[in-house]
Structure formats: C-alpha cells, structure tokens
N, C-alpha and C positions, 0 to 999 in steps of 0.2 A: 564313693558309692556309687551301687546297680541298682535298676530295678527287674523282677519279673512279673509278668502279668498272666494273667487268665480269666479266659472271656467263656460265658457260658449263656448261652441264649432259650435254655430253656425255660430251667424256675431257680434257678442259681443253688439247688441245693448243694449240688456237688464242688461248689466252690472252695467252702471251709474243709473239705475233704483233699482236695487235689491242691490245695494249699501245702495244707500240715505234710501231705505226702512228700512235696519239693520240697519241704524243709526237712525232713528225715533223711532223705536222698541228698539233701549237699550240706549238713550239718557238718562235714569235716573242713569245707572250704567258705565256711558264713565264720566272720568276727563276731556280729551283733546284727540282731535284726532291729532296725530303725523304726520302722512300720510296716502295718499291713490295714492296707483301708478298701475297703467295699463300697462299691459305688452301683446302683440301679438306673438305667434310663430306657422307661419301656417295657420291653422284654430282656434288655440288652442288660448282661452283669457282670461285672469286673473287679477283680482284686488283683492289688498290686502291691508287692513288697517291697520294700525297702532297704535295701541292706549294705554292710558291709563285709569285704573280703579280703 
C-alpha cells in the first residue's frame, strides 16, 4: 500500500483537479485506489490518495 499527498494553501479548489491528473498520469501503475481523503486545517488543504501498485 502506498500514499500520494497533495497540499494547497490557497483555497483548495485545485486539489481535485490535481488528484484526477495524478491518477490519469499513473493509471498504468495503479492496481487499485483504496481511498482518497481530503482534509483542511485552517487555510491548508491536503488530499491523500491510498493505493496499491
């Protein structure tokens, strides 16, 4: 199991786009996406992808 994380300190609106782009770019190496978690603490937005390769 592996993780990929993306951070945004603006408004978080680009995170879903960045996650989708990463998945498209790596789809040949990903066996299964286990979870995609979005969190916010103040003005810090984090997306964490948990996947099997």
